[in-house]
mmCIF file of the protein (N, C-alpha, C, O) and its ligand, coordinates in Angstrom:
data_MODEL
# 
_entry.id   MODEL 
# 
loop_
_entity.id 
_entity.type 
_entity.pdbx_number_of_molecules 
1 polymer     1 
2 non-polymer 1 
# 
_entity_poly.entity_id                      1 
_entity_poly.type                           'polypeptide(L)' 
_entity_poly.nstd_linkage                   no 
_entity_poly.nstd_monomer                   no 
_entity_poly.pdbx_seq_one_letter_code       MVESPAKKKHCCSVCAKPSETIICQRCEEKIRGEVVDKKRNIEKAGKTDSSH 
_entity_poly.pdbx_seq_one_letter_code_can   MVESPAKKKHCCSVCAKPSETIICQRCEEKIRGEVVDKKRNIEKAGKTDSSH 
_entity_poly.pdbx_strand_id                 A 
# 
loop_
_entity_poly_seq.entity_id 
_entity_poly_seq.num 
_entity_poly_seq.mon_id 
_entity_poly_seq.hetero 
1 1  MET n 
1 2  VAL n 
1 3  GLU n 
1 4  SER n 
1 5  PRO n 
1 6  ALA n 
1 7  LYS n 
1 8  LYS n 
1 9  LYS n 
1 10 HIS n 
1 11 CYS n 
1 12 CYS n 
1 13 SER n 
1 14 VAL n 
1 15 CYS n 
1 16 ALA n 
1 17 LYS n 
1 18 PRO n 
1 19 SER n 
1 20 GLU n 
1 21 THR n 
1 22 ILE n 
1 23 ILE n 
1 24 CYS n 
1 25 GLN n 
1 26 ARG n 
1 27 CYS n 
1 28 GLU n 
1 29 GLU n 
1 30 LYS n 
1 31 ILE n 
1 32 ARG n 
1 33 GLY n 
1 34 GLU n 
1 35 VAL n 
1 36 VAL n 
1 37 ASP n 
1 38 LYS n 
1 39 LYS n 
1 40 ARG n 
1 41 ASN n 
1 42 ILE n 
1 43 GLU n 
1 44 LYS n 
1 45 ALA n 
1 46 GLY n 
1 47 LYS n 
1 48 THR n 
1 49 ASP n 
1 50 SER n 
1 51 SER n 
1 52 HIS n 
# 
loop_
_struct_asym.id 
_struct_asym.entity_id 
A 1 
B 2 
# 
loop_
_chem_comp.id 
_chem_comp.type 
_chem_comp.mon_nstd_flag 
ALA 'L-peptide linking' y 
ARG 'L-peptide linking' y 
ASN 'L-peptide linking' y 
ASP 'L-peptide linking' y 
CYS 'L-peptide linking' y 
GLN 'L-peptide linking' y 
GLU 'L-peptide linking' y 
GLY 'peptide linking'   y 
HIS 'L-peptide linking' y 
ILE 'L-peptide linking' y 
LYS 'L-peptide linking' y 
MET 'L-peptide linking' y 
PRO 'L-peptide linking' y 
SER 'L-peptide linking' y 
THR 'L-peptide linking' y 
VAL 'L-peptide linking' y 
ZN  non-polymer         . 
# 
_pdbx_entity_nonpoly.entity_id   2 
_pdbx_entity_nonpoly.name        ? 
_pdbx_entity_nonpoly.comp_id     ZN 
# 
_pdbx_nonpoly_scheme.asym_id         B 
_pdbx_nonpoly_scheme.entity_id       2 
_pdbx_nonpoly_scheme.mon_id          ZN 
_pdbx_nonpoly_scheme.ndb_seq_num     1 
_pdbx_nonpoly_scheme.pdb_seq_num     101 
_pdbx_nonpoly_scheme.auth_seq_num    101 
_pdbx_nonpoly_scheme.pdb_mon_id      ZN 
_pdbx_nonpoly_scheme.auth_mon_id     ZN 
_pdbx_nonpoly_scheme.pdb_strand_id   A 
_pdbx_nonpoly_scheme.pdb_ins_code    . 
# 
loop_
_atom_site.group_PDB 
_atom_site.id 
_atom_site.type_symbol 
_atom_site.label_atom_id 
_atom_site.label_alt_id 
_atom_site.label_comp_id 
_atom_site.label_asym_id 
_atom_site.label_entity_id 
_atom_site.label_seq_id 
_atom_site.pdbx_PDB_ins_code 
_atom_site.Cartn_x 
_atom_site.Cartn_y 
_atom_site.Cartn_z 
_atom_site.occupancy 
_atom_site.B_iso_or_equiv 
_atom_site.pdbx_formal_charge 
_atom_site.auth_seq_id 
_atom_site.auth_comp_id 
_atom_site.auth_asym_id 
_atom_site.auth_atom_id 
_atom_site.pdbx_PDB_model_num 
ATOM   1   N  N  . MET A 1 1  ? -122.145 16.615 -44.827 1.00 0.00 ? 1   MET A N  1 
ATOM   2   C  CA . MET A 1 1  ? -122.304 17.931 -44.269 1.00 0.00 ? 1   MET A CA 1 
ATOM   3   C  C  . MET A 1 1  ? -120.983 18.530 -43.677 1.00 0.00 ? 1   MET A C  1 
ATOM   4   O  O  . MET A 1 1  ? -120.451 18.004 -42.700 1.00 0.00 ? 1   MET A O  1 
ATOM   5   N  N  . VAL A 1 2  ? -120.471 19.627 -44.280 1.00 0.00 ? 2   VAL A N  1 
ATOM   6   C  CA . VAL A 1 2  ? -119.217 20.210 -43.768 1.00 0.00 ? 2   VAL A CA 1 
ATOM   7   C  C  . VAL A 1 2  ? -119.533 21.543 -43.282 1.00 0.00 ? 2   VAL A C  1 
ATOM   8   O  O  . VAL A 1 2  ? -120.222 22.330 -43.930 1.00 0.00 ? 2   VAL A O  1 
ATOM   9   N  N  . GLU A 1 3  ? -119.022 21.805 -42.121 1.00 0.00 ? 3   GLU A N  1 
ATOM   10  C  CA . GLU A 1 3  ? -119.227 23.071 -41.420 1.00 0.00 ? 3   GLU A CA 1 
ATOM   11  C  C  . GLU A 1 3  ? -118.237 24.147 -41.974 1.00 0.00 ? 3   GLU A C  1 
ATOM   12  O  O  . GLU A 1 3  ? -117.061 23.876 -42.215 1.00 0.00 ? 3   GLU A O  1 
ATOM   13  N  N  . SER A 1 4  ? -118.756 25.315 -42.151 1.00 0.00 ? 4   SER A N  1 
ATOM   14  C  CA . SER A 1 4  ? -117.843 26.315 -42.659 1.00 0.00 ? 4   SER A CA 1 
ATOM   15  C  C  . SER A 1 4  ? -116.832 26.775 -41.596 1.00 0.00 ? 4   SER A C  1 
ATOM   16  O  O  . SER A 1 4  ? -117.220 27.018 -40.453 1.00 0.00 ? 4   SER A O  1 
ATOM   17  N  N  . PRO A 1 5  ? -115.614 26.891 -41.934 1.00 0.00 ? 5   PRO A N  1 
ATOM   18  C  CA . PRO A 1 5  ? -114.590 27.280 -41.029 1.00 0.00 ? 5   PRO A CA 1 
ATOM   19  C  C  . PRO A 1 5  ? -114.766 28.668 -40.524 1.00 0.00 ? 5   PRO A C  1 
ATOM   20  O  O  . PRO A 1 5  ? -114.360 29.023 -39.418 1.00 0.00 ? 5   PRO A O  1 
ATOM   21  N  N  . ALA A 1 6  ? -115.404 29.465 -41.393 1.00 0.00 ? 6   ALA A N  1 
ATOM   22  C  CA . ALA A 1 6  ? -115.700 30.922 -40.951 1.00 0.00 ? 6   ALA A CA 1 
ATOM   23  C  C  . ALA A 1 6  ? -116.632 31.051 -39.826 1.00 0.00 ? 6   ALA A C  1 
ATOM   24  O  O  . ALA A 1 6  ? -116.608 31.977 -39.015 1.00 0.00 ? 6   ALA A O  1 
ATOM   25  N  N  . LYS A 1 7  ? -117.497 30.018 -39.825 1.00 0.00 ? 7   LYS A N  1 
ATOM   26  C  CA . LYS A 1 7  ? -118.534 29.978 -38.813 1.00 0.00 ? 7   LYS A CA 1 
ATOM   27  C  C  . LYS A 1 7  ? -118.006 29.160 -37.565 1.00 0.00 ? 7   LYS A C  1 
ATOM   28  O  O  . LYS A 1 7  ? -118.174 27.944 -37.474 1.00 0.00 ? 7   LYS A O  1 
ATOM   29  N  N  . LYS A 1 8  ? -117.408 29.859 -36.691 1.00 0.00 ? 8   LYS A N  1 
ATOM   30  C  CA . LYS A 1 8  ? -116.723 29.255 -35.575 1.00 0.00 ? 8   LYS A CA 1 
ATOM   31  C  C  . LYS A 1 8  ? -117.808 28.940 -34.471 1.00 0.00 ? 8   LYS A C  1 
ATOM   32  O  O  . LYS A 1 8  ? -118.253 29.793 -33.703 1.00 0.00 ? 8   LYS A O  1 
ATOM   33  N  N  . LYS A 1 9  ? -118.179 27.608 -34.486 1.00 0.00 ? 9   LYS A N  1 
ATOM   34  C  CA . LYS A 1 9  ? -119.171 27.308 -33.556 1.00 0.00 ? 9   LYS A CA 1 
ATOM   35  C  C  . LYS A 1 9  ? -118.529 26.528 -32.363 1.00 0.00 ? 9   LYS A C  1 
ATOM   36  O  O  . LYS A 1 9  ? -117.712 25.628 -32.559 1.00 0.00 ? 9   LYS A O  1 
ATOM   37  N  N  . HIS A 1 10 ? -118.937 26.916 -31.118 1.00 0.00 ? 10  HIS A N  1 
ATOM   38  C  CA . HIS A 1 10 ? -118.336 26.229 -30.058 1.00 0.00 ? 10  HIS A CA 1 
ATOM   39  C  C  . HIS A 1 10 ? -119.059 25.004 -29.724 1.00 0.00 ? 10  HIS A C  1 
ATOM   40  O  O  . HIS A 1 10 ? -120.267 24.913 -29.943 1.00 0.00 ? 10  HIS A O  1 
ATOM   41  N  N  . CYS A 1 11 ? -118.356 24.031 -29.190 1.00 0.00 ? 11  CYS A N  1 
ATOM   42  C  CA . CYS A 1 11 ? -118.914 22.785 -28.830 1.00 0.00 ? 11  CYS A CA 1 
ATOM   43  C  C  . CYS A 1 11 ? -118.613 22.504 -27.294 1.00 0.00 ? 11  CYS A C  1 
ATOM   44  O  O  . CYS A 1 11 ? -117.532 22.800 -26.785 1.00 0.00 ? 11  CYS A O  1 
ATOM   45  N  N  . CYS A 1 12 ? -119.542 21.973 -26.675 1.00 0.00 ? 12  CYS A N  1 
ATOM   46  C  CA . CYS A 1 12 ? -119.418 21.602 -25.263 1.00 0.00 ? 12  CYS A CA 1 
ATOM   47  C  C  . CYS A 1 12 ? -118.166 20.711 -25.153 1.00 0.00 ? 12  CYS A C  1 
ATOM   48  O  O  . CYS A 1 12 ? -117.969 19.799 -25.956 1.00 0.00 ? 12  CYS A O  1 
ATOM   49  N  N  . SER A 1 13 ? -117.356 20.983 -24.178 1.00 0.00 ? 13  SER A N  1 
ATOM   50  C  CA . SER A 1 13 ? -116.198 20.213 -23.961 1.00 0.00 ? 13  SER A CA 1 
ATOM   51  C  C  . SER A 1 13 ? -116.478 18.913 -23.227 1.00 0.00 ? 13  SER A C  1 
ATOM   52  O  O  . SER A 1 13 ? -115.610 18.051 -23.085 1.00 0.00 ? 13  SER A O  1 
ATOM   53  N  N  . VAL A 1 14 ? -117.703 18.800 -22.770 1.00 0.00 ? 14  VAL A N  1 
ATOM   54  C  CA . VAL A 1 14 ? -118.057 17.701 -21.987 1.00 0.00 ? 14  VAL A CA 1 
ATOM   55  C  C  . VAL A 1 14 ? -118.874 16.704 -22.829 1.00 0.00 ? 14  VAL A C  1 
ATOM   56  O  O  . VAL A 1 14 ? -118.520 15.526 -22.885 1.00 0.00 ? 14  VAL A O  1 
ATOM   57  N  N  . CYS A 1 15 ? -119.975 17.158 -23.493 1.00 0.00 ? 15  CYS A N  1 
ATOM   58  C  CA . CYS A 1 15 ? -120.742 16.253 -24.315 1.00 0.00 ? 15  CYS A CA 1 
ATOM   59  C  C  . CYS A 1 15 ? -120.556 16.428 -25.742 1.00 0.00 ? 15  CYS A C  1 
ATOM   60  O  O  . CYS A 1 15 ? -121.176 15.707 -26.523 1.00 0.00 ? 15  CYS A O  1 
ATOM   61  N  N  . ALA A 1 16 ? -119.698 17.388 -26.180 1.00 0.00 ? 16  ALA A N  1 
ATOM   62  C  CA . ALA A 1 16 ? -119.304 17.690 -27.507 1.00 0.00 ? 16  ALA A CA 1 
ATOM   63  C  C  . ALA A 1 16 ? -120.500 18.047 -28.399 1.00 0.00 ? 16  ALA A C  1 
ATOM   64  O  O  . ALA A 1 16 ? -120.501 17.839 -29.612 1.00 0.00 ? 16  ALA A O  1 
ATOM   65  N  N  . LYS A 1 17 ? -121.491 18.584 -27.739 1.00 0.00 ? 17  LYS A N  1 
ATOM   66  C  CA . LYS A 1 17 ? -122.633 19.086 -28.477 1.00 0.00 ? 17  LYS A CA 1 
ATOM   67  C  C  . LYS A 1 17 ? -122.511 20.529 -28.730 1.00 0.00 ? 17  LYS A C  1 
ATOM   68  O  O  . LYS A 1 17 ? -121.866 21.210 -27.933 1.00 0.00 ? 17  LYS A O  1 
ATOM   69  N  N  . PRO A 1 18 ? -123.103 21.100 -29.829 1.00 0.00 ? 18  PRO A N  1 
ATOM   70  C  CA . PRO A 1 18 ? -122.978 22.532 -30.096 1.00 0.00 ? 18  PRO A CA 1 
ATOM   71  C  C  . PRO A 1 18 ? -123.457 23.347 -28.977 1.00 0.00 ? 18  PRO A C  1 
ATOM   72  O  O  . PRO A 1 18 ? -124.577 23.209 -28.486 1.00 0.00 ? 18  PRO A O  1 
ATOM   73  N  N  . SER A 1 19 ? -122.518 24.263 -28.554 1.00 0.00 ? 19  SER A N  1 
ATOM   74  C  CA . SER A 1 19 ? -122.918 25.125 -27.424 1.00 0.00 ? 19  SER A CA 1 
ATOM   75  C  C  . SER A 1 19 ? -122.236 26.491 -27.574 1.00 0.00 ? 19  SER A C  1 
ATOM   76  O  O  . SER A 1 19 ? -121.105 26.547 -28.055 1.00 0.00 ? 19  SER A O  1 
ATOM   77  N  N  . GLU A 1 20 ? -122.880 27.586 -27.180 1.00 0.00 ? 20  GLU A N  1 
ATOM   78  C  CA . GLU A 1 20 ? -122.243 28.905 -27.258 1.00 0.00 ? 20  GLU A CA 1 
ATOM   79  C  C  . GLU A 1 20 ? -121.191 29.078 -26.219 1.00 0.00 ? 20  GLU A C  1 
ATOM   80  O  O  . GLU A 1 20 ? -120.367 29.985 -26.337 1.00 0.00 ? 20  GLU A O  1 
ATOM   81  N  N  . THR A 1 21 ? -121.173 28.242 -25.190 1.00 0.00 ? 21  THR A N  1 
ATOM   82  C  CA . THR A 1 21 ? -120.260 28.325 -24.082 1.00 0.00 ? 21  THR A CA 1 
ATOM   83  C  C  . THR A 1 21 ? -119.246 27.117 -24.258 1.00 0.00 ? 21  THR A C  1 
ATOM   84  O  O  . THR A 1 21 ? -119.432 26.221 -25.082 1.00 0.00 ? 21  THR A O  1 
ATOM   85  N  N  . ILE A 1 22 ? -118.178 27.178 -23.421 1.00 0.00 ? 22  ILE A N  1 
ATOM   86  C  CA . ILE A 1 22 ? -117.258 26.079 -23.416 1.00 0.00 ? 22  ILE A CA 1 
ATOM   87  C  C  . ILE A 1 22 ? -117.967 24.839 -22.883 1.00 0.00 ? 22  ILE A C  1 
ATOM   88  O  O  . ILE A 1 22 ? -117.724 23.749 -23.399 1.00 0.00 ? 22  ILE A O  1 
ATOM   89  N  N  . ILE A 1 23 ? -118.801 24.947 -21.913 1.00 0.00 ? 23  ILE A N  1 
ATOM   90  C  CA . ILE A 1 23 ? -119.606 23.864 -21.357 1.00 0.00 ? 23  ILE A CA 1 
ATOM   91  C  C  . ILE A 1 23 ? -121.053 24.272 -21.444 1.00 0.00 ? 23  ILE A C  1 
ATOM   92  O  O  . ILE A 1 23 ? -121.436 25.326 -20.937 1.00 0.00 ? 23  ILE A O  1 
ATOM   93  N  N  . CYS A 1 24 ? -121.876 23.436 -22.091 1.00 0.00 ? 24  CYS A N  1 
ATOM   94  C  CA . CYS A 1 24 ? -123.214 23.764 -22.239 1.00 0.00 ? 24  CYS A CA 1 
ATOM   95  C  C  . CYS A 1 24 ? -123.946 23.830 -20.841 1.00 0.00 ? 24  CYS A C  1 
ATOM   96  O  O  . CYS A 1 24 ? -123.456 23.291 -19.849 1.00 0.00 ? 24  CYS A O  1 
ATOM   97  N  N  . GLN A 1 25 ? -125.110 24.499 -20.812 1.00 0.00 ? 25  GLN A N  1 
ATOM   98  C  CA . GLN A 1 25 ? -125.739 24.717 -19.583 1.00 0.00 ? 25  GLN A CA 1 
ATOM   99  C  C  . GLN A 1 25 ? -126.104 23.380 -18.877 1.00 0.00 ? 25  GLN A C  1 
ATOM   100 O  O  . GLN A 1 25 ? -126.057 23.345 -17.647 1.00 0.00 ? 25  GLN A O  1 
ATOM   101 N  N  . ARG A 1 26 ? -126.434 22.369 -19.529 1.00 0.00 ? 26  ARG A N  1 
ATOM   102 C  CA . ARG A 1 26 ? -126.841 21.206 -18.930 1.00 0.00 ? 26  ARG A CA 1 
ATOM   103 C  C  . ARG A 1 26 ? -125.634 20.494 -18.263 1.00 0.00 ? 26  ARG A C  1 
ATOM   104 O  O  . ARG A 1 26 ? -125.771 19.936 -17.174 1.00 0.00 ? 26  ARG A O  1 
ATOM   105 N  N  . CYS A 1 27 ? -124.466 20.518 -18.918 1.00 0.00 ? 27  CYS A N  1 
ATOM   106 C  CA . CYS A 1 27 ? -123.304 19.935 -18.350 1.00 0.00 ? 27  CYS A CA 1 
ATOM   107 C  C  . CYS A 1 27 ? -122.796 20.782 -17.195 1.00 0.00 ? 27  CYS A C  1 
ATOM   108 O  O  . CYS A 1 27 ? -122.289 20.282 -16.190 1.00 0.00 ? 27  CYS A O  1 
ATOM   109 N  N  . GLU A 1 28 ? -122.952 22.073 -17.382 1.00 0.00 ? 28  GLU A N  1 
ATOM   110 C  CA . GLU A 1 28 ? -122.495 22.985 -16.276 1.00 0.00 ? 28  GLU A CA 1 
ATOM   111 C  C  . GLU A 1 28 ? -123.280 22.662 -15.006 1.00 0.00 ? 28  GLU A C  1 
ATOM   112 O  O  . GLU A 1 28 ? -122.751 22.535 -13.902 1.00 0.00 ? 28  GLU A O  1 
ATOM   113 N  N  . GLU A 1 29 ? -124.555 22.543 -15.248 1.00 0.00 ? 29  GLU A N  1 
ATOM   114 C  CA . GLU A 1 29 ? -125.419 22.268 -13.990 1.00 0.00 ? 29  GLU A CA 1 
ATOM   115 C  C  . GLU A 1 29 ? -125.006 20.963 -13.400 1.00 0.00 ? 29  GLU A C  1 
ATOM   116 O  O  . GLU A 1 29 ? -124.989 20.817 -12.178 1.00 0.00 ? 29  GLU A O  1 
ATOM   117 N  N  . LYS A 1 30 ? -124.658 19.971 -14.257 1.00 0.00 ? 30  LYS A N  1 
ATOM   118 C  CA . LYS A 1 30 ? -124.245 18.687 -13.775 1.00 0.00 ? 30  LYS A CA 1 
ATOM   119 C  C  . LYS A 1 30 ? -123.028 18.722 -13.012 1.00 0.00 ? 30  LYS A C  1 
ATOM   120 O  O  . LYS A 1 30 ? -122.906 18.085 -11.966 1.00 0.00 ? 30  LYS A O  1 
ATOM   121 N  N  . ILE A 1 31 ? -122.055 19.500 -13.537 1.00 0.00 ? 31  ILE A N  1 
ATOM   122 C  CA . ILE A 1 31 ? -120.759 19.617 -12.897 1.00 0.00 ? 31  ILE A CA 1 
ATOM   123 C  C  . ILE A 1 31 ? -120.926 20.356 -11.522 1.00 0.00 ? 31  ILE A C  1 
ATOM   124 O  O  . ILE A 1 31 ? -120.348 19.976 -10.504 1.00 0.00 ? 31  ILE A O  1 
ATOM   125 N  N  . ARG A 1 32 ? -121.765 21.444 -11.572 1.00 0.00 ? 32  ARG A N  1 
ATOM   126 C  CA . ARG A 1 32 ? -122.015 22.241 -10.406 1.00 0.00 ? 32  ARG A CA 1 
ATOM   127 C  C  . ARG A 1 32 ? -122.635 21.275 -9.344  1.00 0.00 ? 32  ARG A C  1 
ATOM   128 O  O  . ARG A 1 32 ? -122.280 21.354 -8.168  1.00 0.00 ? 32  ARG A O  1 
ATOM   129 N  N  . GLY A 1 33 ? -123.490 20.435 -9.730  1.00 0.00 ? 33  GLY A N  1 
ATOM   130 C  CA . GLY A 1 33 ? -124.149 19.522 -8.792  1.00 0.00 ? 33  GLY A CA 1 
ATOM   131 C  C  . GLY A 1 33 ? -123.085 18.556 -8.234  1.00 0.00 ? 33  GLY A C  1 
ATOM   132 O  O  . GLY A 1 33 ? -123.147 18.212 -7.054  1.00 0.00 ? 33  GLY A O  1 
ATOM   133 N  N  . GLU A 1 34 ? -122.191 18.147 -8.985  1.00 0.00 ? 34  GLU A N  1 
ATOM   134 C  CA . GLU A 1 34 ? -121.170 17.176 -8.477  1.00 0.00 ? 34  GLU A CA 1 
ATOM   135 C  C  . GLU A 1 34 ? -120.243 17.971 -7.495  1.00 0.00 ? 34  GLU A C  1 
ATOM   136 O  O  . GLU A 1 34 ? -119.830 17.426 -6.471  1.00 0.00 ? 34  GLU A O  1 
ATOM   137 N  N  . VAL A 1 35 ? -119.943 19.159 -7.788  1.00 0.00 ? 35  VAL A N  1 
ATOM   138 C  CA . VAL A 1 35 ? -119.065 19.974 -6.900  1.00 0.00 ? 35  VAL A CA 1 
ATOM   139 C  C  . VAL A 1 35 ? -119.850 20.231 -5.531  1.00 0.00 ? 35  VAL A C  1 
ATOM   140 O  O  . VAL A 1 35 ? -119.272 20.212 -4.444  1.00 0.00 ? 35  VAL A O  1 
ATOM   141 N  N  . VAL A 1 36 ? -121.081 20.449 -5.665  1.00 0.00 ? 36  VAL A N  1 
ATOM   142 C  CA . VAL A 1 36 ? -121.853 20.685 -4.387  1.00 0.00 ? 36  VAL A CA 1 
ATOM   143 C  C  . VAL A 1 36 ? -121.794 19.373 -3.643  1.00 0.00 ? 36  VAL A C  1 
ATOM   144 O  O  . VAL A 1 36 ? -121.520 19.351 -2.443  1.00 0.00 ? 36  VAL A O  1 
ATOM   145 N  N  . ASP A 1 37 ? -122.048 18.265 -4.347  1.00 0.00 ? 37  ASP A N  1 
ATOM   146 C  CA . ASP A 1 37 ? -122.092 17.009 -3.678  1.00 0.00 ? 37  ASP A CA 1 
ATOM   147 C  C  . ASP A 1 37 ? -120.739 16.692 -3.060  1.00 0.00 ? 37  ASP A C  1 
ATOM   148 O  O  . ASP A 1 37 ? -120.703 16.136 -1.962  1.00 0.00 ? 37  ASP A O  1 
ATOM   149 N  N  . LYS A 1 38 ? -119.612 17.022 -3.714  1.00 0.00 ? 38  LYS A N  1 
ATOM   150 C  CA . LYS A 1 38 ? -118.252 16.880 -3.198  1.00 0.00 ? 38  LYS A CA 1 
ATOM   151 C  C  . LYS A 1 38 ? -118.064 17.566 -1.944  1.00 0.00 ? 38  LYS A C  1 
ATOM   152 O  O  . LYS A 1 38 ? -117.558 17.044 -0.950  1.00 0.00 ? 38  LYS A O  1 
ATOM   153 N  N  . LYS A 1 39 ? -118.534 18.885 -2.026  1.00 0.00 ? 39  LYS A N  1 
ATOM   154 C  CA . LYS A 1 39 ? -118.451 19.762 -0.787  1.00 0.00 ? 39  LYS A CA 1 
ATOM   155 C  C  . LYS A 1 39 ? -119.212 19.217 0.294   1.00 0.00 ? 39  LYS A C  1 
ATOM   156 O  O  . LYS A 1 39 ? -118.746 19.230 1.434   1.00 0.00 ? 39  LYS A O  1 
ATOM   157 N  N  . ARG A 1 40 ? -120.412 18.709 0.029   1.00 0.00 ? 40  ARG A N  1 
ATOM   158 C  CA . ARG A 1 40 ? -121.133 18.119 1.079   1.00 0.00 ? 40  ARG A CA 1 
ATOM   159 C  C  . ARG A 1 40 ? -120.449 16.946 1.788   1.00 0.00 ? 40  ARG A C  1 
ATOM   160 O  O  . ARG A 1 40 ? -120.518 16.777 3.006   1.00 0.00 ? 40  ARG A O  1 
ATOM   161 N  N  . ASN A 1 41 ? -119.806 16.169 0.969   1.00 0.00 ? 41  ASN A N  1 
ATOM   162 C  CA . ASN A 1 41 ? -119.088 14.958 1.421   1.00 0.00 ? 41  ASN A CA 1 
ATOM   163 C  C  . ASN A 1 41 ? -117.913 15.407 2.395   1.00 0.00 ? 41  ASN A C  1 
ATOM   164 O  O  . ASN A 1 41 ? -117.648 14.786 3.425   1.00 0.00 ? 41  ASN A O  1 
ATOM   165 N  N  . ILE A 1 42 ? -117.247 16.522 1.981   1.00 0.00 ? 42  ILE A N  1 
ATOM   166 C  CA . ILE A 1 42 ? -116.169 17.057 2.741   1.00 0.00 ? 42  ILE A CA 1 
ATOM   167 C  C  . ILE A 1 42 ? -116.708 17.562 4.143   1.00 0.00 ? 42  ILE A C  1 
ATOM   168 O  O  . ILE A 1 42 ? -116.133 17.303 5.200   1.00 0.00 ? 42  ILE A O  1 
ATOM   169 N  N  . GLU A 1 43 ? -117.843 18.292 4.048   1.00 0.00 ? 43  GLU A N  1 
ATOM   170 C  CA . GLU A 1 43 ? -118.468 18.787 5.267   1.00 0.00 ? 43  GLU A CA 1 
ATOM   171 C  C  . GLU A 1 43 ? -118.882 17.725 6.120   1.00 0.00 ? 43  GLU A C  1 
ATOM   172 O  O  . GLU A 1 43 ? -118.827 17.844 7.344   1.00 0.00 ? 43  GLU A O  1 
ATOM   173 N  N  . LYS A 1 44 ? -119.336 16.590 5.499   1.00 0.00 ? 44  LYS A N  1 
ATOM   174 C  CA . LYS A 1 44 ? -119.833 15.455 6.318   1.00 0.00 ? 44  LYS A CA 1 
ATOM   175 C  C  . LYS A 1 44 ? -118.715 14.789 7.019   1.00 0.00 ? 44  LYS A C  1 
ATOM   176 O  O  . LYS A 1 44 ? -118.865 14.267 8.123   1.00 0.00 ? 44  LYS A O  1 
ATOM   177 N  N  . ALA A 1 45 ? -117.465 14.807 6.305   1.00 0.00 ? 45  ALA A N  1 
ATOM   178 C  CA . ALA A 1 45 ? -116.309 14.190 6.969   1.00 0.00 ? 45  ALA A CA 1 
ATOM   179 C  C  . ALA A 1 45 ? -115.824 15.032 8.134   1.00 0.00 ? 45  ALA A C  1 
ATOM   180 O  O  . ALA A 1 45 ? -115.215 14.498 9.061   1.00 0.00 ? 45  ALA A O  1 
ATOM   181 N  N  . GLY A 1 46 ? -116.078 16.343 8.112   1.00 0.00 ? 46  GLY A N  1 
ATOM   182 C  CA . GLY A 1 46 ? -115.774 17.182 9.243   1.00 0.00 ? 46  GLY A CA 1 
ATOM   183 C  C  . GLY A 1 46 ? -114.495 17.916 9.003   1.00 0.00 ? 46  GLY A C  1 
ATOM   184 O  O  . GLY A 1 46 ? -114.273 18.980 9.581   1.00 0.00 ? 46  GLY A O  1 
ATOM   185 N  N  . LYS A 1 47 ? -113.630 17.366 8.150   1.00 0.00 ? 47  LYS A N  1 
ATOM   186 C  CA . LYS A 1 47 ? -112.312 18.026 7.835   1.00 0.00 ? 47  LYS A CA 1 
ATOM   187 C  C  . LYS A 1 47 ? -111.804 17.582 6.516   1.00 0.00 ? 47  LYS A C  1 
ATOM   188 O  O  . LYS A 1 47 ? -112.197 16.518 6.038   1.00 0.00 ? 47  LYS A O  1 
ATOM   189 N  N  . THR A 1 48 ? -110.937 18.352 5.892   1.00 0.00 ? 48  THR A N  1 
ATOM   190 C  CA . THR A 1 48 ? -110.366 18.118 4.600   1.00 0.00 ? 48  THR A CA 1 
ATOM   191 C  C  . THR A 1 48 ? -109.215 17.135 4.704   1.00 0.00 ? 48  THR A C  1 
ATOM   192 O  O  . THR A 1 48 ? -108.444 17.126 5.664   1.00 0.00 ? 48  THR A O  1 
ATOM   193 N  N  . ASP A 1 49 ? -109.133 16.303 3.664   1.00 0.00 ? 49  ASP A N  1 
ATOM   194 C  CA . ASP A 1 49 ? -108.093 15.279 3.606   1.00 0.00 ? 49  ASP A CA 1 
ATOM   195 C  C  . ASP A 1 49 ? -106.695 15.884 3.319   1.00 0.00 ? 49  ASP A C  1 
ATOM   196 O  O  . ASP A 1 49 ? -106.111 15.584 2.277   1.00 0.00 ? 49  ASP A O  1 
ATOM   197 N  N  . SER A 1 50 ? -106.181 16.681 4.173   1.00 0.00 ? 50  SER A N  1 
ATOM   198 C  CA . SER A 1 50 ? -104.929 17.349 4.010   1.00 0.00 ? 50  SER A CA 1 
ATOM   199 C  C  . SER A 1 50 ? -103.665 16.488 4.352   1.00 0.00 ? 50  SER A C  1 
ATOM   200 O  O  . SER A 1 50 ? -102.574 16.670 3.812   1.00 0.00 ? 50  SER A O  1 
ATOM   201 N  N  . SER A 1 51 ? -103.902 15.584 5.250   1.00 0.00 ? 51  SER A N  1 
ATOM   202 C  CA . SER A 1 51 ? -102.725 14.745 5.549   1.00 0.00 ? 51  SER A CA 1 
ATOM   203 C  C  . SER A 1 51 ? -102.814 13.327 5.011   1.00 0.00 ? 51  SER A C  1 
ATOM   204 O  O  . SER A 1 51 ? -102.916 12.285 5.658   1.00 0.00 ? 51  SER A O  1 
ATOM   205 N  N  . HIS A 1 52 ? -102.754 13.504 3.654   1.00 0.00 ? 52  HIS A N  1 
ATOM   206 C  CA . HIS A 1 52 ? -102.812 12.256 2.810   1.00 0.00 ? 52  HIS A CA 1 
ATOM   207 C  C  . HIS A 1 52 ? -101.435 11.686 2.517   1.00 0.00 ? 52  HIS A C  1 
ATOM   208 O  O  . HIS A 1 52 ? -101.321 10.666 1.837   1.00 0.00 ? 52  HIS A O  1 
HETATM 209 ZN ZN . ZN  B 2 .  ? -122.616 19.522 -22.598 1.00 0.00 2 101 ZN  A ZN 1 
# 
């Protein structure tokens, strides 16, 4: 099965599955969840790690 080059189909850059967007909704939600989790960890620490 060869995909036609004229038919430009986007693929998720995370799971490489056909998606209309750069990142499919599922991966986007996953990434968003990770970001939220990261933010929560920073808030939990009380301050950002700026003096690394
Ligand atoms: Zn994906």
